[in-house]
C-alpha positions as CSV (number, residue, x, y, z in Angstrom):
1,M,123.0,100.5,105.0
2,K,121.1,101.0,101.8
3,C,118.3,103.5,101.3
4,L,114.7,102.4,100.5
5,I,112.2,105.0,99.3
6,V,108.7,104.0,100.2
7,Y,105.4,105.6,99.1
8,Y,101.7,104.8,99.0
9,A,99.6,105.4,95.9
10,N,96.3,104.0,94.6
11,G,95.9,101.6,97.6
12,Q,99.4,100.0,97.2
13,W,102.8,100.4,98.7
14,F,105.7,100.9,96.3
15,G,109.4,100.7,97.0
16,E,112.5,101.9,95.3
17,E,116.0,100.9,96.1
18,V,118.6,103.7,95.9
19,S,122.1,103.1,94.5
20,W,124.8,105.8,94.2
21,K,126.6,106.1,90.9
22,R,129.7,108.1,90.1
23,S,129.5,110.9,87.5
24,G,132.5,113.0,86.7
25,S,133.7,114.4,90.0
26,G,130.4,113.7,91.9
27,T,127.7,111.2,92.4
28,Y,124.0,110.8,91.7
29,R,121.1,108.6,93.0
30,E,119.7,105.9,90.7
31,T,116.5,104.2,91.8
32,T,115.2,100.7,91.0
33,R,111.6,99.7,91.8
34,I,111.4,96.6,94.0
35,E,108.5,94.6,95.3
36,I,107.8,95.2,99.0
37,P,105.3,93.9,101.6
38,Q,101.9,95.7,101.7
39,T,101.6,96.8,105.4
40,K,103.7,99.4,107.2
41,A,104.8,96.9,109.9
42,E,105.9,94.3,107.3
43,I,107.8,97.0,105.4
44,E,109.6,98.0,108.5
45,A,110.5,94.4,109.2
46,F,111.6,93.9,105.6
47,A,113.8,97.0,105.8
48,L,115.4,95.8,109.0
49,E,116.0,92.3,107.7
50,N,117.6,93.6,104.4
51,R,119.6,96.5,106.1
52,Y,117.6,99.3,104.5
53,V,117.0,102.8,105.9
54,I,113.5,103.9,104.9
55,E,112.9,107.2,103.3
56,W,109.1,107.7,103.6
57,R,107.5,109.8,100.8
58,G,104.0,111.4,100.6
59,L,101.1,110.7,102.9
60,I,101.2,107.5,104.9
61,P,97.7,106.0,105.5
62,T,96.7,105.1,109.0
63,E,96.1,101.4,109.4
64,T,92.8,100.6,111.2
65,P,92.0,97.1,112.4
66,T,89.0,95.5,110.8
67,A,86.3,93.7,112.8
68,A,86.0,90.0,112.3
69,V,83.1,89.0,110.1
70,G,80.2,87.5,112.1
71,A,81.5,88.8,115.4
């Protein structure tokens, strides 16, 4: 499985894919920004579908359902 770092900032979700690179006798993490869905549930489904393990960073906003207009 691959690692996906996910964080929330300025009203948007951001994702970074982690790849491991060799350096001398060790390794280091290199990240690449990728486009991800914009709800927590969709991000989790995206990760499962693409074989990612999610590493959540920072504060995760709570998602509240919105009332239908005119209801």
